[in-house]
Backbone bond lengths (Angstrom), bond angles and torsions (degrees), N, CA, C in turn:
res aa  C-N    CA-C-N  psi(-1)  N-CA   C-N-CA  omega(-1)  CA-C   N-CA-C  phi
1 M - - - 1.445 - - 1.522 109.97 -
2 A 1.312 115.52 144.22 1.455 120.38 178.33 1.527 109.57 -75.77
3 R 1.304 115.12 147.51 1.461 120.47 -179.84 1.521 109.55 -70.59
4 K 1.320 116.29 137.99 1.455 121.68 178.13 1.520 108.92 -115.31
5 R 1.319 116.53 137.61 1.461 122.04 174.93 1.520 107.09 -107.56
6 L 1.314 116.78 102.66 1.449 122.48 -178.50 1.525 110.11 -103.00
7 T 1.322 115.92 149.41 1.459 119.42 176.31 1.524 108.99 -74.86
8 N 1.317 115.97 164.31 1.461 120.13 179.38 1.525 110.93 -61.90
9 G 1.327 117.47 -34.47 1.462 121.09 177.17 1.517 111.69 -64.15
10 Q 1.336 116.57 -42.18 1.466 120.67 177.86 1.523 110.64 -65.14
11 K 1.324 116.67 -40.27 1.465 120.62 178.80 1.527 110.59 -61.88
12 L 1.331 116.31 -43.71 1.461 120.23 178.89 1.522 111.40 -63.54
13 Q 1.323 116.48 -40.49 1.459 120.39 178.95 1.527 110.55 -62.67
14 I 1.326 116.87 -41.38 1.463 121.14 177.59 1.525 110.19 -63.35
15 V 1.335 117.27 -42.68 1.467 121.01 179.97 1.526 110.16 -63.03
16 R 1.333 117.76 -43.29 1.472 120.78 179.62 1.522 110.76 -63.74
17 D 1.333 116.21 -44.27 1.456 120.26 177.70 1.526 110.39 -62.48
18 C 1.318 115.86 -40.33 1.461 121.43 179.48 1.526 110.72 -61.65
19 E 1.341 117.06 -42.36 1.462 121.21 179.58 1.530 110.46 -60.14
20 Q 1.336 116.56 -42.73 1.459 120.58 179.54 1.531 111.44 -65.39
21 R 1.321 115.45 -44.04 1.461 119.64 -177.98 1.531 111.61 -70.77
22 L 1.323 117.15 -32.79 1.472 120.10 175.60 1.532 110.65 -67.33
23 A 1.339 115.96 -34.69 1.465 120.03 177.54 1.528 110.79 -63.86
24 N 1.330 116.71 -26.00 1.469 122.12 177.50 1.526 111.40 -91.79
25 N 1.330 116.95 17.02 1.467 124.44 176.85 1.531 113.91 63.46
26 E 1.311 116.99 30.17 1.470 119.86 173.79 1.531 107.44 -86.62
27 P 1.326 118.10 134.70 1.471 119.65 -177.80 1.533 112.23 -66.67
28 L 1.319 115.19 144.96 1.466 121.38 179.91 1.523 111.14 -59.18
29 R 1.303 116.48 -38.76 1.463 119.87 -179.20 1.526 111.26 -60.19
30 S 1.317 116.86 -40.61 1.459 121.72 178.78 1.530 111.01 -66.44
31 I 1.324 115.55 -41.54 1.469 120.43 178.60 1.522 109.75 -63.02
32 A 1.324 116.00 -47.20 1.465 120.53 -179.22 1.523 110.52 -61.24
33 R 1.315 116.76 -42.53 1.464 120.74 -179.71 1.533 110.97 -61.55
34 S 1.335 116.56 -35.88 1.473 119.51 -179.39 1.535 111.29 -65.87
35 Y 1.324 117.29 -24.48 1.468 121.84 177.10 1.527 112.40 -97.55
36 G 1.328 116.86 -3.59 1.461 119.81 -177.49 1.515 112.29 74.24
37 L 1.338 116.84 30.57 1.458 122.42 -177.31 1.521 110.13 -122.63
38 Q 1.316 115.43 172.03 1.453 122.00 172.38 1.526 109.01 -93.46
39 G 1.322 117.05 148.11 1.452 121.03 178.70 1.517 112.40 -59.35
40 K 1.328 116.63 -36.25 1.462 122.16 179.52 1.527 110.89 -59.34
41 Q 1.335 116.55 -38.28 1.462 120.03 -179.67 1.528 110.47 -65.24
42 I 1.317 116.54 -42.75 1.466 119.42 179.01 1.528 110.18 -66.52
43 R 1.330 118.03 -38.13 1.464 120.39 176.50 1.529 110.70 -61.58
44 N 1.343 116.18 -41.70 1.473 119.61 177.28 1.521 111.00 -60.80
45 W 1.332 117.60 -43.07 1.463 121.25 179.65 1.523 110.62 -65.91
46 R 1.332 117.23 -36.19 1.468 120.39 177.64 1.523 109.78 -63.87
47 D 1.335 116.61 -39.59 1.464 120.60 178.13 1.525 111.82 -66.63
48 K 1.332 116.68 -31.06 1.471 122.09 -177.99 1.528 111.97 -100.62
49 Q 1.315 117.51 17.79 1.458 121.36 -173.30 1.529 112.24 -56.59
50 L 1.311 118.51 -42.92 1.463 121.67 179.88 1.532 110.67 -64.71
51 L 1.318 116.46 -42.56 1.458 121.05 178.24 1.532 110.97 -63.54
52 L 1.328 117.03 -42.23 1.467 121.24 177.88 1.522 111.18 -62.38
53 A 1.323 116.22 -38.88 1.461 120.36 -178.84 1.527 111.94 -69.40
54 N 1.326 117.05 -26.06 1.464 120.68 -177.27 1.520 113.99 -93.71
55 T 1.328 117.77 3.94 1.471 120.61 176.59 1.521 108.96 -110.93
56 K 1.298 116.03 163.44 1.452 121.65 -178.80 1.527 109.26 -60.12
57 S 1.325 116.94 130.99 1.468 120.84 -172.90 1.528 113.20 -69.70
58 T 1.328 117.77 -18.55 1.462 119.74 -179.64 1.527 113.13 -87.98
59 K 1.356 116.74 -11.28 1.463 120.16 178.44 1.521 109.76 -76.12
60 K 1.321 116.03 157.07 1.458 121.07 179.70 1.518 112.33 -106.03
61 S 1.329 116.76 7.13 1.451 120.96 -177.80 1.526 109.02 -144.30
62 T 1.320 116.02 155.82 1.460 119.71 177.00 1.519 111.71 -100.22
63 S 1.334 117.33 -8.04 1.464 120.33 -178.27 1.518 110.70 -109.05
64 R 1.297 115.67 165.72 1.462 121.51 178.89 1.517 112.53 -90.69
65 G 1.300 117.72 -8.95 1.444 121.34 -177.95 1.517 111.42 92.49
66 A 1.292 114.69 177.13 1.464 120.27 -177.87 1.530 110.74 -73.36
67 K 1.320 116.16 146.38 1.457 120.60 175.54 1.516 109.00 -73.66
68 G 1.313 115.30 147.83 1.444 120.28 -179.82 1.519 112.49 -67.28
69 R 1.300 115.69 143.52 1.468 120.11 179.93 1.523 111.51 -71.65
70 L 1.318 115.96 -29.28 1.464 120.17 -175.86 1.523 112.74 -98.34
71 Q 1.309 117.52 17.40 1.448 121.31 -172.71 1.529 113.08 -54.06
72 E 1.320 118.02 -45.30 1.464 119.55 -177.25 1.527 112.62 -75.77
73 Y 1.336 117.59 -16.05 1.471 121.52 179.56 1.525 112.02 -105.26
74 E 1.321 115.81 0.80 1.462 121.26 -174.18 1.528 112.80 -56.76
75 D 1.331 117.41 -47.78 1.465 120.36 -177.89 1.527 111.79 -59.92
76 E 1.319 116.08 -44.28 1.469 119.74 -178.88 1.529 111.00 -63.87
77 I 1.319 117.41 -44.48 1.464 121.18 -178.31 1.521 110.81 -66.83
78 M 1.334 116.89 -44.98 1.461 119.67 -176.93 1.530 111.57 -71.33
79 T 1.334 117.56 -34.89 1.466 119.70 175.35 1.522 109.91 -61.63
80 W 1.328 116.73 -44.15 1.463 121.60 177.55 1.528 110.08 -61.42
81 A 1.335 116.85 -44.35 1.468 120.56 -178.26 1.527 111.20 -63.50
82 F 1.328 117.41 -43.01 1.466 120.25 179.46 1.524 111.05 -66.98
83 Y 1.318 116.53 -36.15 1.462 120.69 176.87 1.535 110.15 -63.47
84 Q 1.322 116.25 -44.37 1.464 120.74 178.68 1.527 111.01 -62.72
85 R 1.321 115.42 -42.56 1.463 119.63 -179.46 1.531 110.91 -64.71
86 D 1.352 116.49 -41.81 1.465 120.38 178.37 1.523 111.36 -64.05
87 A 1.342 116.64 -29.57 1.462 120.84 179.00 1.528 111.56 -80.78
88 G 1.334 116.73 -1.14 1.463 119.98 177.81 1.512 114.10 86.75
89 V 1.318 117.61 11.89 1.467 121.46 179.96 1.528 108.61 -86.42
90 P 1.337 117.96 120.36 1.466 118.90 177.68 1.534 109.87 -71.39
91 L 1.318 116.35 137.01 1.455 120.94 -177.76 1.523 110.82 -116.33
92 A 1.314 114.66 142.02 1.461 121.96 172.41 1.523 107.41 -117.96
93 Y 1.329 116.16 167.85 1.467 119.47 177.62 1.526 110.97 -55.39
94 K 1.334 116.93 -36.11 1.461 120.95 -177.84 1.538 110.85 -59.48
95 H 1.348 117.04 -37.53 1.463 120.30 177.85 1.529 110.58 -63.51
96 L 1.324 115.79 -41.11 1.465 119.85 179.56 1.521 111.15 -69.74
97 V 1.324 117.39 -33.75 1.464 121.55 176.87 1.531 109.44 -63.69
98 I 1.329 116.40 -43.58 1.469 120.59 179.35 1.531 110.31 -63.32
99 K 1.334 116.50 -44.63 1.476 120.30 179.33 1.524 110.34 -63.26
100 A 1.326 117.54 -41.44 1.466 121.07 178.90 1.526 110.23 -61.23
101 G 1.320 116.95 -38.68 1.464 121.06 177.71 1.519 112.33 -67.30
102 Q 1.332 116.75 -28.50 1.464 119.96 178.09 1.527 111.89 -74.50
103 V 1.341 116.57 -39.62 1.468 118.65 -176.73 1.527 112.30 -86.05
104 W 1.327 117.43 -22.29 1.470 121.84 179.36 1.522 108.33 -136.07
105 P 1.331 118.56 92.63 1.471 122.37 -173.81 1.534 114.58 -56.23
106 E 1.337 118.94 -32.38 1.467 120.88 179.93 1.529 112.00 -65.63
107 F 1.325 116.10 -19.26 1.465 121.15 178.84 1.529 110.77 -59.22
108 R 1.336 116.05 -31.34 1.477 120.49 -179.15 1.525 111.77 -67.73
109 N 1.334 117.77 -19.45 1.465 121.02 179.72 1.522 112.97 -78.08
110 L 1.323 117.42 -12.15 1.464 120.94 178.93 1.523 109.37 -75.73
111 T 1.323 116.09 157.09 1.465 119.42 175.47 1.523 109.12 -69.22
112 D 1.324 116.23 163.90 1.467 120.27 178.92 1.522 111.12 -57.60
113 S 1.321 115.96 -41.53 1.458 120.71 179.97 1.529 111.17 -63.94
114 Q 1.323 117.21 -43.71 1.461 120.83 178.66 1.521 110.90 -63.95
115 Q 1.337 116.85 -40.60 1.458 120.14 178.14 1.524 110.48 -62.35
116 Y 1.316 116.14 -47.33 1.465 121.07 -178.40 1.529 110.47 -59.40
117 H 1.333 117.07 -49.40 1.461 120.46 -176.09 1.528 111.96 -68.69
118 T 1.318 117.51 -32.58 1.459 120.77 176.88 1.524 110.30 -65.80
119 V 1.316 117.15 -45.47 1.470 121.47 178.99 1.530 110.09 -67.96
120 R 1.296 116.48 -37.30 1.468 120.53 179.36 1.531 110.39 -61.88
121 R 1.342 116.81 -45.35 1.469 120.26 177.93 1.524 110.91 -63.54
122 L 1.324 116.55 -37.01 1.461 120.87 177.17 1.530 110.21 -60.78
123 C 1.311 116.53 -45.00 1.469 120.34 179.70 1.523 112.10 -67.06
124 Q 1.307 117.33 -36.92 1.464 120.19 179.27 1.519 111.78 -66.09
125 R 1.326 117.09 -34.25 1.470 120.25 178.17 1.516 112.00 -71.53
126 N 1.310 116.94 -25.73 1.458 120.63 -177.68 1.498 108.83 -106.85
């Protein structure tokens, strides 16, 4: 089955429908199949029903995601980047990766891919 990305509101609606159909002795597997899902996924949503109800119904996740690795150095890096841009210096991700390695030495221990994606997320937030 193809992966589906449902909003929290859709997940809650499926759980409510599932509760009604289970009360009528319909098997969970049959209910899940009618939605194109696995029974385990619906069980997980039933377990997280309170959490789903307390998050925005249009979101597709209940978590905020991982915290940025460069969070405490973000201001210094972005101030430097804006200064460079104002001076007319063109910047690439590689320049930001080098600057991140200067302000946070452990950053150099990450793989190239991890460095790139960390800097990319930093730029997207700003």
